[in-house]
N, C-alpha and C positions, 0 to 999 in steps of 0.2 A: 543619444546616450552612446558611449563607446561600447565595443563588444563585450568587454569584461563586466561592466556595469549592467548592461542588458542581460547578460547571462545569469547574474545574480538577482537583479531586481525585476526583470521583465518576465512575462509569460506565466504568472501565477494565476490560478483559478480559485475562486472562492465560491462556496455554496452554503445554503442554510435551509433548514426546515424550521418554520416558526409558527407557533400557535398562540394567539391571544384570544381568550374566550371569556365571556361573562359567566358569572356563577349560575348555577341551576336555580329555577324558581321553586320555592318550597312552600308547603302548606302547614300551618300550625295545627297540631292535634292535641287532644287531651285524653285522659284516661276514660275507658268505657264505663268505669264506676261512677262517672258524673252524668250518665245517661238519664237526664230528667224527662225525656220524652217516652221512656219505657219501650224502647225499640229492641232491647235485649242484645245490644251491640257486643257485650262481653263474650258471647258465644258464637257470634257470626264472623268475627275477624275484621269487621268493618271499623273504621276510624271515626271518632267524634271530633268535631271542630269546636274550639272554644268560642266565646263572645269576644269580639275585638272592640276595644275602647280607644284605640289610636293606631298609629303606624308602628309595626314591630321592627321596622328597619331603622338602624342607628346611622347617624352621619359619620361617625368615626368608630366603626366596629373594631374589636379586639379579639384575641384568641379566647379570652375568658368571658367575653360578653359580646357576642356577635349580633344578637337581637335584643330588643327591649321587652323584657318579661312583663313590665308594668302596663303594656299596651293591650293585654288581654286578660279576661277572667276565665280560669279553667272550667268553671261550672256554668254552663249555659242557663238562661232563665228557665224556669219550671215549664214543662210541657212542650219544649221545642228544641230544635238543634241549634248549635252555635252559628254566629253570623260572619265568622272570619272567612274571607274569600280563598279560593283555591289559588295557590301560587303567588301569594302576596309578599313572601319574604324572598330576598335575593341572596343566595349563598355566595361563598367566595369564588373568585374566578381562577383562571389558569393562564400562566405565561410559561411557555416552554420554548426554548431556543436551542437548536443544535447547529453546529457549524463545522465547515471543513476548509482546508486550504491544501492545495496540491500544485506540484510543478513537475514537468518532465524535462530532464536534462539529457542532451545528446553527448554521450561519452566518445563515440567515434561514428563512423558511417553506419554500422550495424547494431551497436549496443546503446540502449537508452536506459536511464535510471529514473524512476518515478518516486518522488517523495510525497506523502500524504499525512496530514494531521487532521483528526476529527475529534470533536468534543461535544458532549451532551450537557444539558442544564447549564448553559453558559451564564445565566444570571446567578446561579448557585444560591437559589432561595427555595423554600418549600412552597408547594402549592397545596393549600389545605383542603381536606375533605369537608363536606357539609356538616354543620353542627347539629346537635339534637334539636328537634322541633316539638317536643312534648312539653307543653306548658304546665302540665300537672306534676312535672318533676322539676322544680326550680333549681335543684343542685346541679343538674346537667343541662337545662334548657339554654340554648344559644352558645354553649361552650364547644370549642373545637378540640378534639381529642386525638386526631390522626391526620396524616397527610394522604394525598392521592397516591395512587399506585405508581410504580416505577415507569409505566408507559406514559404518563403525563409529565412527570418531572424527575423523580428518582434522584439518585446521587449523581454528582458531577463525575463524568468519566472522560478519559482521553485516550487516544490511540494514535501512535506514530507507526508509519510503515515505510519501508524502502523496498522497491520491486525493480529487479533487473529484467530487461527484455532484450533477448538476443535475436 
């Protein structure tokens, strides 16, 4: 490449910080008022699990229905705890990509100019927080009502900078 083309197109540096993460494993719970084993869970702060009748994970989850509420019975059979396993539901994952592009230009023997551009949340999509896992509250069970914190995705931001070095 000629000197002018190399000065414009050559020498660029690219960087990225990328996170692809599966969702957290969640456990279905039900109201302590369904405590048929008489363990007095309402006053201990412990969580009661429901009875599972199928898989609570959906093949095509959505924001309004991330889990299958019909896969569990909120009231365990009399005299025992529910049979749903710990961590059987898989919550929404996280994709966060930040990137940068920079180049240093020599203006003369002693002076350099550095151009930098950095961006966060390059995919520009929300990363959802885990949905409600309480099967005894069907109005909210499996519904996603918020996004993850800004540390995981947040709004897309961009920053441009020019620095002169003498």
